[in-house]
MDAnalysis code that builds the backbone (N, CA, C; Angstrom):
import MDAnalysis as mda
import numpy as np

u = mda.Universe.empty(168, n_residues=56, atom_resindex=np.repeat(np.arange(56), 3), trajectory=True)
u.add_TopologyAttr("name", ["N", "CA", "C"] * 56)
u.add_TopologyAttr("resid", np.arange(1, 57))
u.add_TopologyAttr("resname", ["MET", "LEU", "VAL", "CYS", "ASP", "TYR", "ILE", "VAL", "LYS", "GLN", "ILE", "ASP", "GLY", "ASP", "TYR", "ALA", "HIS", "LEU", "GLN", "ARG", "VAL", "ASP", "GLN", "THR", "GLU", "GLU", "GLU", "LEU", "LYS", "VAL", "VAL", "ALA", "ARG", "ALA", "LEU", "LEU", "PRO", "ALA", "GLU", "ILE", "TYR", "GLU", "GLY", "CYS", "GLU", "LEU", "HIS", "TYR", "GLU", "LEU", "MET", "GLN", "TYR", "SER", "MET", "LYS"])
u.atoms.positions = np.array([
    [104.285, 154.023, 112.524],
    [103.345, 153.372, 111.647],
    [103.666, 151.871, 111.590],
    [102.665, 151.073, 111.864],
    [102.841, 149.625, 111.877],
    [102.719, 149.067, 110.466],
    [103.733, 148.317, 110.059],
    [103.721, 147.590, 108.795],
    [104.175, 146.183, 109.116],
    [103.316, 145.186, 108.830],
    [103.687, 143.813, 109.137],
    [102.888, 142.846, 108.278],
    [103.227, 141.569, 108.389],
    [102.547, 140.502, 107.662],
    [101.915, 139.542, 108.650],
    [100.787, 138.980, 108.249],
    [100.044, 138.026, 109.075],
    [99.741, 136.773, 108.266],
    [99.563, 135.664, 108.968],
    [99.060, 134.432, 108.384],
    [97.683, 134.193, 108.975],
    [96.718, 133.855, 108.121],
    [95.372, 133.541, 108.592],
    [95.411, 132.124, 109.159],
    [95.302, 132.021, 110.478],
    [95.375, 130.726, 111.142],
    [94.022, 130.024, 111.179],
    [92.945, 130.807, 111.318],
    [91.624, 130.202, 111.438],
    [90.578, 131.217, 111.003],
    [89.559, 130.725, 110.317],
    [88.408, 131.551, 109.985],
    [87.238, 131.002, 110.780],
    [86.619, 131.877, 111.559],
    [85.553, 131.466, 112.476],
    [84.352, 132.385, 112.273],
    [83.474, 132.016, 111.339],
    [82.298, 132.841, 111.070],
    [82.681, 134.205, 110.523],
    [82.323, 135.249, 111.250],
    [82.590, 136.624, 110.814],
    [83.951, 137.136, 111.247],
    [84.782, 136.277, 111.813],
    [86.093, 136.696, 112.320],
    [87.195, 135.791, 111.790],
    [88.388, 136.351, 111.711],
    [89.580, 135.593, 111.328],
    [90.618, 135.774, 112.420],
    [91.354, 134.714, 112.698],
    [92.414, 134.733, 113.705],
    [93.744, 134.817, 112.962],
    [94.468, 135.904, 113.206],
    [95.710, 136.182, 112.485],
    [96.921, 136.055, 113.400],
    [98.014, 135.546, 112.828],
    [99.269, 135.435, 113.569],
    [100.336, 136.230, 112.829],
    [101.028, 137.100, 113.563],
    [102.111, 137.870, 112.941],
    [103.238, 136.935, 112.537],
    [103.763, 137.152, 111.363],
    [104.835, 136.309, 110.832],
    [106.113, 136.477, 111.637],
    [106.405, 137.697, 112.061],
    [107.665, 137.979, 112.758],
    [107.575, 137.796, 114.271],
    [106.387, 137.514, 114.803],
    [106.217, 137.326, 116.248],
    [105.295, 136.130, 116.494],
    [105.765, 134.940, 116.168],
    [104.934, 133.741, 116.247],
    [104.535, 133.373, 117.673],
    [105.249, 133.880, 118.674],
    [104.917, 133.558, 120.064],
    [103.793, 134.439, 120.605],
    [103.429, 135.479, 119.885],
    [102.368, 136.397, 120.311],
    [101.000, 135.727, 120.199],
    [100.048, 136.255, 120.951],
    [98.672, 135.777, 120.899],
    [98.067, 136.118, 119.539],
    [97.144, 135.276, 119.062],
    [96.492, 135.527, 117.785],
    [95.633, 136.780, 117.868],
    [95.574, 137.500, 116.774],
    [94.775, 138.727, 116.688],
    [93.457, 138.374, 116.006],
    [92.346, 138.743, 116.623],
    [91.027, 138.477, 116.057],
    [90.561, 139.726, 115.313],
    [90.238, 139.546, 114.027],
    [89.854, 140.672, 113.167],
    [88.547, 140.323, 112.460],
    [87.636, 141.286, 112.384],
    [86.382, 141.085, 111.662],
    [86.682, 140.862, 110.181],
    [86.018, 139.886, 109.589],
    [86.263, 139.575, 108.180],
    [85.878, 140.724, 107.268],
    [85.001, 141.601, 107.717],
    [84.607, 142.755, 106.909],
    [85.792, 143.686, 106.645],
    [86.818, 143.622, 107.486],
    [88.005, 144.463, 107.326],
    [89.070, 143.804, 106.453],
    [88.855, 142.556, 106.083],
    [89.846, 141.780, 105.338],
    [89.393, 141.572, 103.895],
    [90.331, 141.263, 102.990],
    [89.935, 140.964, 101.605],
    [88.979, 139.768, 101.573],
    [87.997, 139.793, 100.689],
    [86.972, 138.748, 100.610],
    [87.552, 137.384, 100.261],
    [88.678, 137.338, 99.556],
    [89.226, 136.075, 99.059],
    [90.172, 135.364, 100.034],
    [90.207, 135.770, 101.296],
    [91.120, 135.118, 102.242],
    [90.714, 133.664, 102.477],
    [91.694, 132.862, 102.886],
    [91.483, 131.462, 103.252],
    [92.497, 131.114, 104.319],
    [92.238, 130.034, 105.048],
    [93.160, 129.627, 106.112],
    [94.509, 129.281, 105.506],
    [95.557, 129.873, 106.055],
    [96.912, 129.645, 105.581],
    [97.442, 130.725, 104.652],
    [96.573, 131.620, 104.181],
    [97.060, 132.673, 103.278],
    [97.798, 133.740, 104.083],
    [98.560, 134.544, 103.366],
    [99.352, 135.587, 104.019],
    [98.783, 136.954, 103.661],
    [98.682, 137.816, 104.668],
    [98.161, 139.168, 104.495],
    [99.234, 140.183, 104.849],
    [99.186, 141.303, 104.174],
    [100.085, 142.417, 104.456],
    [99.249, 143.532, 105.077],
    [99.740, 144.121, 106.166],
    [99.039, 145.197, 106.856],
    [99.872, 146.469, 106.772],
    [99.248, 147.519, 106.242],
    [99.924, 148.813, 106.141],
    [98.854, 149.902, 106.001],
    [99.064, 151.028, 106.667],
    [98.139, 152.161, 106.639],
    [96.707, 151.742, 106.987],
    [96.579, 150.912, 108.019],
    [95.301, 150.452, 108.535],
    [94.483, 149.654, 107.521],
    [95.171, 148.993, 106.558],
    [94.506, 148.180, 105.550],
    [95.219, 146.849, 105.399],
    [94.422, 145.807, 105.181],
    [94.958, 144.474, 104.926],
    [94.846, 144.178, 103.436],
    [95.873, 143.536, 102.885],
    [95.835, 143.131, 101.474],
    [96.466, 141.752, 101.351],
    [96.045, 141.023, 100.315],
    [96.623, 139.709, 100.053],
    [98.064, 139.892, 99.616],
    [98.882, 138.970, 100.027],
    [100.298, 139.048, 99.677],
    [100.602, 138.128, 98.537],
])
């Protein structure tokens, strides 16, 4: 089971580009904003667990 934290690097329309906190050299992950909390902003931190994102 994957449990990790992400930083929202960029919001681009209906998508957000996320970077894992523990693997900064990895490619950014593109996620539909519909799957993310409505209150996200660039630079905020998200927690991912059990296939759900939440504000940290």
